[in-house]
N, C-alpha and C positions, 0 to 999 in steps of 0.2 A: 199707340203707333204704330202702323208697321217698321216703318223705318227709324223705329229705336237701335232693335237690331241690329240695322248699320252705322249708326252716329255711336250705340256704346252701343259692343260687346258681353252681355252679363257669363253666355258659357266660358267663357276668354278671359272675365276677370277669374270669375268663379278657380278655371286649372289654376291663372300662377298663382291663386293662396294657395290653395295643394300643393304643389310645386315648389314653392318657399315653404310651406311646413315640411314637404320629404325632406326637402334637400340642405333648407341654414335649417334642420332639430332651433338649436339655440339660439335662436331669434325666441324675445319672449313674444307670449301672445296676442298679447295688448301693443306689440309693435305692428302688428295684423290689423290691424283697427282699423285703419286709414283704410286702406283694403274694401275690409270685411262692408264698409260705410259705404261704399261708393256703388255697392249694391243696391243701397235705395237710393242716395245723392244722386248719380248716376245719370239718373234713365230721367229724372225732374231736370238735370242741369241741360241733357240735349234736347228735349221737346223744348223747355228755355228760347235754346240758342235757334235749334230749323225753324218754329215760331219766328225768332227776329227778323230772320233770317228771309227768310220767305214774306215777307210783310213789306222790308226792308229794301231787299235789291228789286228795285218794281223797275229797274231799266239793264239796259246791260251789261255798263258798264260800271253798276252796280254788282251787281253782281261779278261779274271780274275781277274788285276786289275785293267780293266776300271769299272768293279760290281764291286769290293772292292770298289772303289772309291762315286759311290752310296750310296752301301751299309753305307760305313761311312757320306755322308752328310745325310740320312736316318735319322742314327744315331743321329747326331747334330740336326737336325728339329725339333724330338721326344721329345729331351732333353729341347729343349728353349719350349715348348707344353706343358711338363710339368712343370718346374717351373712359367710358364705365367697363368698356372690351379689352382697349389698349393696358 
């Protein structure tokens, strides 16, 4: 699906794995398995999520609810990054 690259960025995940290995060599390789597994799992997850939204958000109000859910998720992720950065 063409949108997969926008919803899930495999190149970015691969780059993150490379950076983690380079800058944190003390991390056991098995500790990076979550990220490696995401390379095959995330495309399926994003396709499923997109299909769900496209079929369920059939009104403007539902589309706005879906948008608010994405905004909430992004806010949560930024909060996690803020805590990590401090």
